[in-house]
N, C-alpha and C positions, 0 to 999 in steps of 0.2 A: 478555635476561636473564630468568631464571625467577622464581618467587615468593620464592625465598630469596636473590635478588640474585646468583645464580651464572649463568655462561654456560650457555645451553641446550645440551643434548647433541645436539639435532637439527642444530646448526651444523656438526657434524663431517662431515655429508654433503657440504658444500661444501669439498672438499679444497683447491682453489686459494684460496678465501677464508680458510681457516685458515692457509695459508702466508703470505698477505698480512698477516693480523693479527699473525702471529708476527714478521714483519719490522718492522711498524709499532711493535710493543711495545719495540723496541730504541731508539726515539727518546724514551723516557720520561725525565722528570726526577725530582727528589726529591719524595716524597709523592704520587706518582700511583699510588694503590693499584689502580685499575681496570686500568691497563696492566701492573702487576705480576702481577695475577691472569690477565690475558690471556696473558702470557708463560708462566706455569705451565700454563695450560689448553692452549695451542697446542703447547707443547713435548711434553707428554704424548701428544697425539694424533698429532703428526707422527712421533714415534718408532714408533708403530704402523703408520703409512703405509708406512714403509720396508719392513717385512716383508710388508705386504699387497700392495704394488705391485711388488715386486722382480721378479716374473715377468710380471704383467699389463701393467704400464707401467713398464719399467725406467728410462726417461728421467725420469719424474716422481719415482721413488724416488731417483734420483741427485741430482736438484735439491733434494729435501728433505734428503738426507744432507749435501749441501754447505751448505745454509742452517743446519742444526743445528750444524755445525762452525764456520762463519763466516758470520753474517748479513751482509746488504749493508752495514749501518751500520758494521761492524767489519772489513770487508775492503777491500783497495785497489781502486780503480775499474778499473784496467787488467786485473787478474786476473779480476775479476768480469765485465768486458765480454767477455773471451774465453770464459769458461765459458758465459755466456748465449748467445753466438752459436753455440757448438757445440751447445747444447741446442735453441735455436730452429730450427736447421737440421733437426732430427729431427721437428719439429712438422708434422703433415700439412697444416695450413693456412698455413704460412709464406709470406711474400711474397718471391718469388725475387729481384726487382729490389732490394728493400730489403736483403735479405741480402747480395747481391753488393756493393752499395755499402758496406755496413758492413764487410765483409771487406777491401775495398780501402782504406778509411779506416784500419782497424787496421794493415794491412801497410805503408802509406805512412808512418805515424807510427813503426812499428817500424824502418823503414829509417833514419829520423832518429836514433832511439835507438842503433842500431848504429854509426852514424857518430860520434856523441858518445863512445860507449864506446871506439871505436878510438883517438880522440884522447887520451882519458884514459889508456888503457893505454900509449900511447907515453910520456906524461909519467911514469907509474909505472915504466916500464922504464928511463927515463933516471935515475931516483932510485936504481936498482940496489938495491932493498930486500933481496932474498935475500942479497946479499953484505954490504951495510953494516949491515943490521938483521936478522940471521938469527933472532933471538928473536921477531920481530914476526909477527903473522898476515898472510899474503899474501892479502888479500881485496879487491882493487880492484874486481872485478866485483860482489861482494856490496855494496860501498860504493855503487856506481852504482845497483844494484837498490834499495837503501835510499832513495836520493834520488828515484829514479823513482816510488817509492810515494807521495811527497809532491808532486812536480812532474812530472806526465807530459805536460802539455799542450805543444804545439810552441812556444808563445811564451816558455817558460821555459828554452830551450836553454842560454843562457849561465849562468843560475842553477844549472841541473843540474850543469854541468861544474865550476863553482866549488865548489858545496856537496859534490860527491863528493870533490874533493881535500881539502876541509876535514875531512870525515869520515875519509878515509884517513890524513891526518896525525894527527888526534886518536886514531885507532886505534893508531898507533905509540906515541904519547904514553901512552896507556892501558897498553900492554904494558910500557913502560919503568917506569911507576909501580907497576903491579900484579904484574909477573912477573920483571923483569930487574934493574932498578936497585937498588943498595944504598941504605940509609938515608943514608949519607954522600954518595953521588952525587946523590941527590934533593935534599939540602940545598943543593947547588950549583945544580942545574937550576932549582929553584923560583924563587929570586930573579932568575935570568937571564930566565926567562919573564916575570916581573913587570916587569923593567926594559925588556924588548923592545928591546934595544940590541945591534947586531951586534958591538960590541966585546967583549961578554960571552962570545963564543964561545971565547976563549982560556982562560977559567976552567973550561971543561967537560971531562969525561973524553973521550978520543979518540972513542969510539963515539957520543957524543952530539953532537959538533960538526956532522956532516953533517945530522943531524935538525934541529938548531936553525937552521942556515942555510936548509934547505928550508922550514921553517915560516915564517921571516921573508919569504922570497922569494914564497911563496904569497900571503901577505896583501898584499904589495906589488903582486902581480899583480891581486888582487881590488880593491885601491884604484884601480888604473888603469882597470879595467873600470867601476867605479862613477863615476869622473870622466867617462867617456864619456857616461853618461846617469844622472844622479842618481836617477832613478826606476825604473831598469830591474832592479835586483837587490836583493832583500831576503833576507838569509841568516839563518837561525836553526838552530842546531845542537842536536839532541837525540839523543845517541848512546849513552846508557848503558842497557844491558839489566839486568834483575834478576839473571840468573844468569851467572856466569863460572866455568867449571869449571877453576879453577886451584888448585893444592894449598893455597896459603896465603891465598886470597882468600875472605872470608866472603860467603855468599849473603844475599839479603834475608831468607830464611826463618831462617837461622842467627842473623842479627842480631836478628830479632824474638824468637826463642826465648830468646836471652840477655837481652834487655832486659826482657821480660815474664815470664820464667821459666815458659814453657809448652812443651807438646809440639810436635813437628813438625806433626802433624795440626792442632792448634789454630792454629798460626802460619799454615799454608796457608789455613785458613778465613778468618781475619781479614784476611790480605793480599788474598784474593779479594774480600772486602767492600770493601776500599779501592779496588780496581780498578773494581768495579761503580759505586761512588760517583763515581769520577773520570770515567767515561763519562757519568754523569748531569750532572756539572758541565759537561762539553763540550756536551752536548745543550742545556742551558739557555742557554749562551752564544749559541746560534743563535736562541733564541726572541725575544730583543730585542737585536739586534746594533747597539746605539747607540754604544758606545765603541770597538769594534774592527770594521773593515770585514770583510764576509763573505769576500772572497778571502784575507785573512790568517787568519781562523778556519778556512778550509778547509785551510790548510797545517798548522795545529795538529792538526786532525782527521785528516788524512792521515798525519802523523807517528805519531799514536796507532795508526792502522790498520796501518802497516808494522811498528811495534814489536810489536803484537799478533800479527801474522802470523809474524814471525821468531822470536818467543819463545813461541809457543802451546804447543808440545809439548816443546821443548828449546831450547837456545841455537843457533838456526839460522844465526847469524853465524859463531861459532867452529867449529861442526860443519856446515860448508857442504856437505859431501858427502851430507847427508841430503835432506830435502824441499826445501831451498833450491835445490839444483842443478836439480831438476825445474821449480821455479817460474821460475828464470832462463831455462832452455831454452824454456819455453812463451812467455815474454814478449819475449825478446831474440834467440832463435835461430830457432825454428820459425815461419814465417808461417802464416796461416790459408789452407788450400787453397781456391782460387777455382774 
């Protein structure tokens, strides 16, 4: 720090150090003014690095650009791992043995993920969603990608498959409530879900009956899996995004504008502050993990990461043909070349 309590400008000569400080600043909690200043300081200089090194060192410029868009703390580990391996390979001093081992590890786990997705797709096909629920978003691969963002490790295979199905069923339910069902139909469906009784299926409209049965059967399946090993599965569903581009569904921004009588720009600024504070809350939970085990906290963090990724620029779940398609391809289709 200089005499004015500011970061010394001479620090910018250590480009790699500036990038590391930038990444570290995203671990800040509430009231950490020094890290707030570090974030502002490093962001400003990293933005200049992109232009400075675009021709001299394009790999470093690409690394900086990726970090500015999604720092490590806010990105899903599996995606960041692939990006790092691809950049590490271009580094002149990389360790060839370590690189080859890392690629093999990535590809072996990818094979397991592909096998799981194949099983889930068969289940989805048996539900015959396009015919029975033509109004619903057909996004089973995206649902698996969502789960993969939270539980990528091999030991969570059963949990991944179960949670993907839960998210897929919840997505259909979301479409029924938000886009297709009438008010009168929803007045019938809501108590049926609250009752959780198969006999209630007879009270539902025709198109809701197969959904209700599928939902009950899924949770019966989950119950059987849990009975096999009481400690093997812990499911937490967090599947609502801020934006749903449906004609009659209000966005978070619109709700904020109406509630606080402000402009769209003001609403976006305030909601962004809420998101920043939420990340700080999450970070602080890791400082003293006395009440909640770290493995559970990691799932909460990873859910936040995948939400951040899918809804960073747009609704990447509903509009899956955009950047989401590329992400899925890189993590679930294309292996790392060895």
